[in-house]
N, C-alpha and C positions, 0 to 999 in steps of 0.2 A: 501406196497400198491402201491408205485410209480413204482416199478418194474413190478407189475402185469399189469399196464396200458401201459407198454412199447409196442411200435409198433412191435418189434421183437416177443414178446410173442403172440400177437394177430395174427401175420402172421403164426407162427408155429402152433397155434391152428386151424387156418383156413385150413391149409394143412392136418389136421387130426392127429396131434400128440397127444399122451395121456397126461393126467395131470402130471403123474410121469416123463415123458420125459421132459416136460417143466420145472418142478420143479428142476429136477436134472441137466439138461444141460444149462439152461438159468437163472433161478432165483438164484440158489445157487452159480453159477460162478460169478454173479454180486453182490452177497451179501457178499462174503468172504472178499474182500478188506475193505469194510465198517466195518465188524466185527473185522478185524485185527487192524484197526485204533482205534476203541473204546476200544479194549482190551489193546492196548499199552498205551493209555491215562489213563485207569483205573489202570494199573500196576504201573505207576509212582505215582499216588495218594495213592495207597495201600502201596507202599514203604515209602512214606512220613508219612503216618499214623503210620506205624510200628516204624519208627524212633522217632516220637513224643512220642508214648507210652513208648518206651524204655528210652527216655530221662527223662520222668516223673517218671520212676520207676514202670510203670504198665505193662511192656512188659514181655516177656518170661524170666524165670530165667536163669542165666549164663551157667549151664552145657548143656542145651538143645539148639538145633539150632532153628532159627526163623521159618523155614518152607517155605521159599520162593522158 
C-alpha cells in the first residue's frame, strides 16, 4: 500500500499510463528487493527448523535428501 501512494505512481497515472503498466514497471520493481530480503530471512529460519527436527529425530529418514 505504501508503494501505491508513491509520488512516482501518481505521476505516471496522471500522464495516462494503464494500471498494468504501473504495476509491472513501478510497483513490482520496487517490491522485488523487499521480497528477496523476506525470502532470505525465512530461508535461514527454515534451515534452522529442519536442523532442529533432524536433531530431535523427527526429520527425514537417512536415505532421502532433505529437499532444500
